[in-house]
ZAKOL-641221 format. One record per residue (C-alpha): x negated, y negated, z negated. Coordinates in Angstrom, 3 decimals. Layout:
BEGIN
@u = X&v = Y&w = Z
...
// end
This chain:
BEGIN
@u = -0.009&v = -0.018&w = -0.003
@u = -2.808&v = -2.376&w = -0.957
@u = -4.590&v = -1.716&w = 2.388
@u = -1.323&v = -2.371&w = 4.241
@u = -0.854&v = -5.732&w = 2.467
@u = -4.394&v = -6.738&w = 3.209
@u = -3.897&v = -5.838&w = 6.898
@u = -0.699&v = -7.928&w = 7.041
@u = -2.397&v = -10.825&w = 5.356
@u = -5.457&v = -10.748&w = 7.666
@u = -3.169&v = -10.488&w = 10.705
@u = -1.098&v = -13.460&w = 9.541
@u = -4.302&v = -15.508&w = 8.982
@u = -5.596&v = -14.583&w = 12.396
@u = -2.236&v = -15.670&w = 14.026
@u = -2.279&v = -18.960&w = 12.051
@u = -5.819&v = -19.744&w = 13.264
@u = -5.039&v = -18.704&w = 16.780
@u = -1.967&v = -20.990&w = 16.798
@u = -4.232&v = -23.994&w = 16.181
@u = -6.743&v = -23.212&w = 19.004
@u = -5.427&v = -25.975&w = 21.332
@u = -4.462&v = -29.289&w = 19.929
@u = -3.454&v = -32.621&w = 21.477
@u = -3.740&v = -35.908&w = 19.556
@u = -1.565&v = -37.829&w = 19.298
@u = 1.222&v = -35.508&w = 20.294
@u = 3.442&v = -38.506&w = 21.199
@u = 2.193&v = -41.772&w = 22.778
@u = 4.397&v = -44.856&w = 23.338
@u = 3.323&v = -47.824&w = 25.470
@u = 5.724&v = -50.757&w = 25.440
@u = 5.949&v = -54.218&w = 26.913
@u = 4.899&v = -53.212&w = 30.416
@u = 5.846&v = -56.167&w = 32.553
@u = 6.180&v = -56.329&w = 36.362
@u = 2.790&v = -58.019&w = 36.493
@u = 0.996&v = -55.041&w = 34.950
@u = -0.668&v = -52.930&w = 37.643
@u = -1.861&v = -49.994&w = 35.389
@u = -0.459&v = -48.987&w = 31.993
@u = -2.475&v = -46.178&w = 30.445
@u = -1.443&v = -43.920&w = 27.581
@u = -4.349&v = -42.209&w = 25.830
@u = -4.436&v = -38.745&w = 24.214
@u = -7.160&v = -36.166&w = 23.490
@u = -6.955&v = -32.421&w = 24.150
@u = -9.210&v = -30.277&w = 21.925
@u = -10.343&v = -26.645&w = 21.953
@u = -10.783&v = -26.011&w = 18.266
@u = -11.572&v = -22.313&w = 18.856
@u = -14.925&v = -20.545&w = 18.925
@u = -14.880&v = -19.491&w = 22.613
@u = -14.828&v = -21.376&w = 25.976
@u = -11.427&v = -21.770&w = 27.505
@u = -10.218&v = -22.818&w = 30.951
@u = -7.214&v = -25.021&w = 30.372
@u = -4.490&v = -25.805&w = 32.858
@u = -2.572&v = -28.981&w = 32.432
@u = 0.788&v = -29.567&w = 34.036
@u = 2.386&v = -32.931&w = 34.514
@u = 6.199&v = -33.024&w = 34.258
@u = 7.891&v = -36.346&w = 34.809
@u = 11.068&v = -35.954&w = 32.879
@u = 12.428&v = -39.301&w = 34.001
@u = 11.112&v = -42.505&w = 35.545
@u = 12.075&v = -45.524&w = 37.526
@u = 12.028&v = -44.426&w = 41.186
@u = 9.422&v = -46.934&w = 42.353
@u = 6.956&v = -46.122&w = 39.588
@u = 4.000&v = -43.794&w = 40.101
@u = 2.526&v = -41.538&w = 37.370
@u = -1.018&v = -40.193&w = 37.411
@u = -3.338&v = -38.241&w = 35.061
@u = -6.992&v = -38.650&w = 34.065
@u = -9.052&v = -35.940&w = 32.316
@u = -12.833&v = -35.677&w = 31.708
@u = -13.352&v = -34.465&w = 35.339
@u = -11.509&v = -37.127&w = 37.312
@u = -8.634&v = -39.574&w = 37.714
@u = -6.159&v = -37.998&w = 40.089
@u = -3.653&v = -39.342&w = 42.614
@u = 0.041&v = -39.491&w = 41.505
@u = 0.828&v = -36.528&w = 43.729
@u = -1.367&v = -34.217&w = 41.653
@u = 0.739&v = -32.342&w = 39.041
@u = -1.695&v = -29.700&w = 37.808
@u = -5.430&v = -29.171&w = 37.372
@u = -7.839&v = -27.076&w = 35.324
@u = -10.450&v = -28.297&w = 32.849
@u = -13.056&v = -26.116&w = 31.111
@u = -13.479&v = -26.756&w = 27.411
@u = -16.358&v = -25.179&w = 25.436
@u = -15.727&v = -24.293&w = 21.877
@u = -15.104&v = -27.305&w = 19.758
@u = -15.011&v = -29.737&w = 22.657
@u = -12.374&v = -32.057&w = 23.955
@u = -11.197&v = -33.920&w = 27.058
@u = -9.271&v = -37.159&w = 27.392
@u = -5.776&v = -36.448&w = 28.740
@u = -4.532&v = -39.848&w = 29.765
@u = -1.335&v = -40.617&w = 31.681
@u = -1.203&v = -43.788&w = 33.717
@u = 2.033&v = -45.525&w = 34.771
@u = 1.858&v = -47.764&w = 37.858
@u = 4.953&v = -50.020&w = 37.887
@u = 4.207&v = -51.541&w = 41.320
@u = 5.890&v = -54.804&w = 40.435
@u = 9.203&v = -53.150&w = 39.374
@u = 10.814&v = -53.280&w = 36.019
@u = 11.323&v = -49.782&w = 34.560
@u = 10.305&v = -46.966&w = 32.315
@u = 9.020&v = -43.388&w = 32.317
@u = 9.032&v = -40.264&w = 30.100
@u = 6.301&v = -37.710&w = 30.835
@u = 5.527&v = -34.262&w = 29.474
@u = 2.002&v = -32.779&w = 29.616
@u = 2.124&v = -29.013&w = 29.121
@u = -1.358&v = -27.497&w = 28.502
@u = -2.207&v = -23.765&w = 28.310
@u = -5.016&v = -21.331&w = 28.536
@u = -5.395&v = -19.899&w = 32.095
@u = -6.001&v = -16.482&w = 30.662
@u = -3.296&v = -16.631&w = 28.001
@u = -0.346&v = -18.875&w = 28.424
@u = 0.749&v = -18.235&w = 24.844
@u = -2.167&v = -20.578&w = 23.823
@u = -0.462&v = -23.835&w = 24.602
@u = 0.347&v = -27.292&w = 23.358
@u = 2.521&v = -30.082&w = 24.814
@u = 2.159&v = -33.840&w = 24.582
@u = 4.756&v = -36.531&w = 25.408
@u = 4.140&v = -40.002&w = 26.836
@u = 6.700&v = -42.829&w = 26.725
@u = 6.370&v = -45.989&w = 28.858
@u = 8.742&v = -48.933&w = 28.111
@u = 10.895&v = -46.439&w = 26.278
@u = 11.370&v = -46.266&w = 22.469
@u = 11.986&v = -42.594&w = 21.676
@u = 13.851&v = -43.655&w = 18.528
@u = 16.411&v = -45.736&w = 20.259
@u = 19.769&v = -44.577&w = 21.502
@u = 19.924&v = -44.465&w = 25.283
@u = 21.524&v = -42.045&w = 27.689
@u = 19.228&v = -40.957&w = 30.474
@u = 20.671&v = -38.930&w = 33.358
@u = 18.096&v = -36.429&w = 34.585
@u = 18.602&v = -34.904&w = 38.011
@u = 17.029&v = -31.454&w = 38.093
@u = 18.051&v = -27.861&w = 38.964
@u = 19.280&v = -27.195&w = 35.417
@u = 21.458&v = -29.842&w = 33.720
@u = 23.010&v = -30.187&w = 30.250
@u = 26.695&v = -30.891&w = 29.602
@u = 28.093&v = -32.744&w = 27.962
@u = 25.378&v = -35.247&w = 27.522
@u = 25.652&v = -37.273&w = 25.293
@u = 27.237&v = -34.733&w = 22.853
@u = 28.305&v = -34.555&w = 19.220
@u = 28.172&v = -30.960&w = 18.279
@u = 27.087&v = -28.696&w = 21.122
@u = 26.077&v = -28.416&w = 24.788
@u = 25.774&v = -25.868&w = 27.535
@u = 23.604&v = -25.343&w = 30.622
@u = 24.842&v = -26.006&w = 34.111
@u = 23.368&v = -23.994&w = 36.953
@u = 21.524&v = -21.654&w = 34.478
@u = 19.711&v = -18.877&w = 36.336
@u = 19.044&v = -15.314&w = 35.427
@u = 15.452&v = -16.067&w = 34.524
@u = 16.521&v = -18.423&w = 31.718
@u = 15.704&v = -16.817&w = 28.327
@u = 15.469&v = -19.334&w = 25.573
@u = 16.585&v = -22.853&w = 24.887
@u = 14.397&v = -24.850&w = 22.479
@u = 15.348&v = -28.171&w = 20.806
@u = 12.376&v = -30.407&w = 19.875
@u = 12.161&v = -33.880&w = 18.528
@u = 10.337&v = -36.686&w = 20.308
@u = 7.159&v = -35.824&w = 18.369
@u = 7.081&v = -32.428&w = 19.882
@u = 8.236&v = -30.545&w = 16.735
@u = 10.530&v = -27.535&w = 17.292
@u = 13.868&v = -27.823&w = 15.460
@u = 16.022&v = -25.088&w = 16.936
@u = 15.654&v = -22.041&w = 19.204
@u = 18.481&v = -20.166&w = 20.954
@u = 18.645&v = -16.983&w = 22.968
@u = 20.183&v = -18.030&w = 26.263
@u = 20.971&v = -14.408&w = 27.189
@u = 23.558&v = -14.130&w = 24.313
@u = 24.609&v = -17.696&w = 23.864
@u = 26.322&v = -19.996&w = 26.351
@u = 27.005&v = -22.906&w = 23.933
@u = 24.184&v = -24.336&w = 21.775
@u = 25.199&v = -25.833&w = 18.434
@u = 23.315&v = -28.906&w = 17.376
@u = 25.890&v = -30.199&w = 14.836
@u = 23.345&v = -30.130&w = 12.006
@u = 20.909&v = -32.496&w = 13.782
@u = 20.822&v = -36.207&w = 13.076
@u = 22.037&v = -38.675&w = 15.697
@u = 19.397&v = -39.543&w = 18.233
@u = 17.521&v = -38.276&w = 21.264
@u = 16.027&v = -34.810&w = 21.640
@u = 14.170&v = -32.902&w = 24.260
@u = 15.542&v = -29.558&w = 25.413
@u = 13.133&v = -27.067&w = 26.855
@u = 14.557&v = -24.274&w = 29.002
@u = 12.189&v = -21.272&w = 28.986
@u = 12.010&v = -18.261&w = 31.239
@u = 11.480&v = -14.627&w = 30.134
@u = 7.671&v = -15.100&w = 29.974
@u = 7.955&v = -18.221&w = 27.830
@u = 7.219&v = -20.624&w = 30.629
@u = 8.985&v = -23.934&w = 30.868
@u = 11.633&v = -24.065&w = 33.617
@u = 12.794&v = -27.531&w = 32.781
@u = 12.762&v = -30.195&w = 30.091
@u = 15.712&v = -32.374&w = 29.558
@u = 16.570&v = -35.396&w = 27.416
@u = 19.738&v = -34.862&w = 25.239
@u = 21.445&v = -37.539&w = 23.234
@u = 23.163&v = -36.452&w = 19.989
@u = 25.993&v = -38.857&w = 19.030
// end
């Protein structure tokens, strides 16, 4: 029995350590007061490999919502990429880091943008971390944002629950996170068609729709009234 408990404890400690291998700081970045005269509005964050082995990290840019005329681009330690580049790899030695900056280019137009940066190990997608970048958008304010993607949420805004429209057979889980990237609720989409958020406070939340392999199919903004 004692050996079994030691095995469970050591396994738990290993999982806890593994879960922190990849970190992003800060997890949420907000850049306000971007006027039409601003040509480049950068939001700075740092991605760190805190583990003891070298890792090849893939970052993926997901523009959740933005003003149509705006462009969004990413810079890491290797390069600053054109707005059309949505994914790249970066090699991080043990204990090293890279800048993971998102740049908004307003192009003389008033607007805003919400960007998700999903980062994972190329060899093991379960080693992952996500950062969020807000431009001219206060994540704590109440604002309905209509997001046009393959999967939509309804009703949105909502008071107690919501469902998925155009859910596909690959959809496995629905995860509710706050605007700091902290997970609050997780649902099994295979057995539930309505997702109860009645216990959450009023405000805005991000809804991640995951496939059977834990990969993000879509990220939506949901307003709880």
